[in-house]
C-alpha positions as CSV (number, residue, x, y, z in Angstrom):
1,M,19.5,169.6,26.7
2,I,22.6,171.2,28.0
3,E,25.3,168.9,29.3
4,T,27.5,170.3,32.1
5,V,31.0,169.3,32.7
6,K,31.6,167.9,36.2
7,L,34.7,169.4,37.7
8,T,36.7,167.6,40.4
9,E,37.4,169.4,43.7
10,G,41.0,170.1,42.6
11,Q,39.9,171.6,39.3
12,R,37.3,173.8,41.1
13,K,40.0,175.0,43.6
14,S,42.4,175.7,40.7
15,R,39.8,177.7,38.8
16,R,38.9,179.7,41.9
17,N,42.5,180.4,42.7
18,R,43.1,181.5,39.1
19,N,40.0,183.8,39.2
20,V,41.1,185.3,42.5
21,A,44.6,185.9,41.1
22,L,43.2,187.6,37.9
23,G,41.0,189.8,40.1
24,L,43.9,190.9,42.2
25,V,46.0,191.7,39.1
26,L,43.2,193.8,37.6
27,A,42.6,195.6,40.9
28,G,46.4,196.3,41.1
29,L,46.4,197.7,37.6
30,V,43.4,200.0,38.4
31,I,45.2,201.2,41.6
32,L,48.4,201.8,39.6
33,F,46.7,203.8,36.9
34,Y,44.8,205.8,39.5
35,A,48.1,206.6,41.3
36,I,49.8,207.6,38.1
37,T,46.9,209.9,37.2
38,I,47.0,211.5,40.6
39,V,50.8,212.1,40.4
40,K,50.5,213.6,36.9
41,F,47.8,216.0,38.0
42,T,49.4,217.0,41.3
43,G,52.8,217.3,39.6
44,G,51.5,219.5,36.8
45,H,50.1,222.1,39.1
46,G,53.1,222.5,41.3
């Protein structure tokens, strides 16, 4: 039988906030790499 850990409301909010922050950081990195790639390609053909 699997025992689950009961999280308090504060712990759940903290975990959710951390997950949202990680998601935003990852999305920011993707956008940054995309922008750098576009600049490299457009700058190389100028």
